[in-house]
C-alpha positions in Angstrom: 17.9 11.8 26.2 14.4 12.7 24.9 11.6 10.2 25.1 8.3 9.9 23.2 5.4 11.5 25.0 2.7 9.5 23.1 2.1 5.9 22.4 -0.2 5.5 19.3 -2.1 2.3 19.5 -5.4 0.8 18.6 -5.1 -1.3 21.8 -5.5 1.4 24.5 -6.6 -1.1 27.2 -3.0 -2.4 27.3 -1.7 1.1 28.1 -3.8 2.4 31.1 -3.2 6.0 32.0 -2.1 5.2 35.6 0.6 2.9 34.3 1.9 5.5 31.8 1.7 8.5 34.1 5.0 8.0 35.9 6.7 7.9 32.5 4.9 11.1 31.4 3.5 9.3 28.4 -0.1 9.1 27.1 -1.7 6.5 24.9 -3.8 7.8 22.0 -5.9 6.1 19.4 -4.4 6.5 15.8 -7.6 8.2 14.6 -7.3 10.9 17.4 -3.6 11.3 16.9 -3.8 11.7 13.1 -6.7 14.2 13.3 -4.6 16.2 15.7 -1.6 16.1 13.4 -3.8 17.0 10.4 -5.2 20.0 12.2 -1.6 21.2 13.1 0.1 20.3 9.8 -2.4 19.8 7.0 0.0 20.5 4.1 2.6 18.0 5.5 0.0 15.3 6.1 -1.5 15.9 2.6 1.9 15.4 1.1 2.6 12.3 3.0 -0.7 10.8 2.0 0.0 11.6 -1.7 3.4 10.0 -1.4 1.9 6.9 0.2 -0.7 6.6 -2.5 2.1 6.9 -5.2 4.2 4.3 -3.4 1.4 1.7 -3.5 0.3 2.8 -7.0 -3.1 3.9 -5.8 -5.3 6.9 -6.0 -5.6 9.0 -2.9 -9.3 8.3 -2.6 -8.7 4.6 -2.7 -6.0 4.9 0.0 -8.3 6.8 2.3 -11.2 4.4 1.6 -9.0 1.5 2.8 -8.3 3.5 6.0 -11.9 4.5 6.7 -12.8 1.6 9.0 -10.0 2.2 11.5 -9.6 6.0 11.1 -13.0 7.4 10.3 -12.5 10.9 11.7 -9.2 11.3 10.0 -10.5 10.2 6.6 -13.5 12.5 7.0 -11.2 15.4 7.8 -8.9 14.7 4.9 -11.8 14.1 2.5 -13.5 17.3 3.5 -10.4 19.4 3.0 -9.4 17.8 -0.3 -13.0 17.5 -1.6 -12.9 13.7 -1.8 -15.8 11.4 -1.5 
């Protein structure tokens, strides 16, 4: 059986590294996790974002604007690559 190696959470204080270490799991902030995924797989993440925008009947820029507060580095990276404001 394979287990996840990362817990993605805005609430890192409830997942201290010393408690996760025996399980070989780390906690990562969503912004950090998504920036890493975007660096690794930019085309895939671009496609997923476009699909999300279509699903909520929104423009990609509006979707990213809504995410800016919690995911500032991710939104900046996507905006720079796609030339969005």
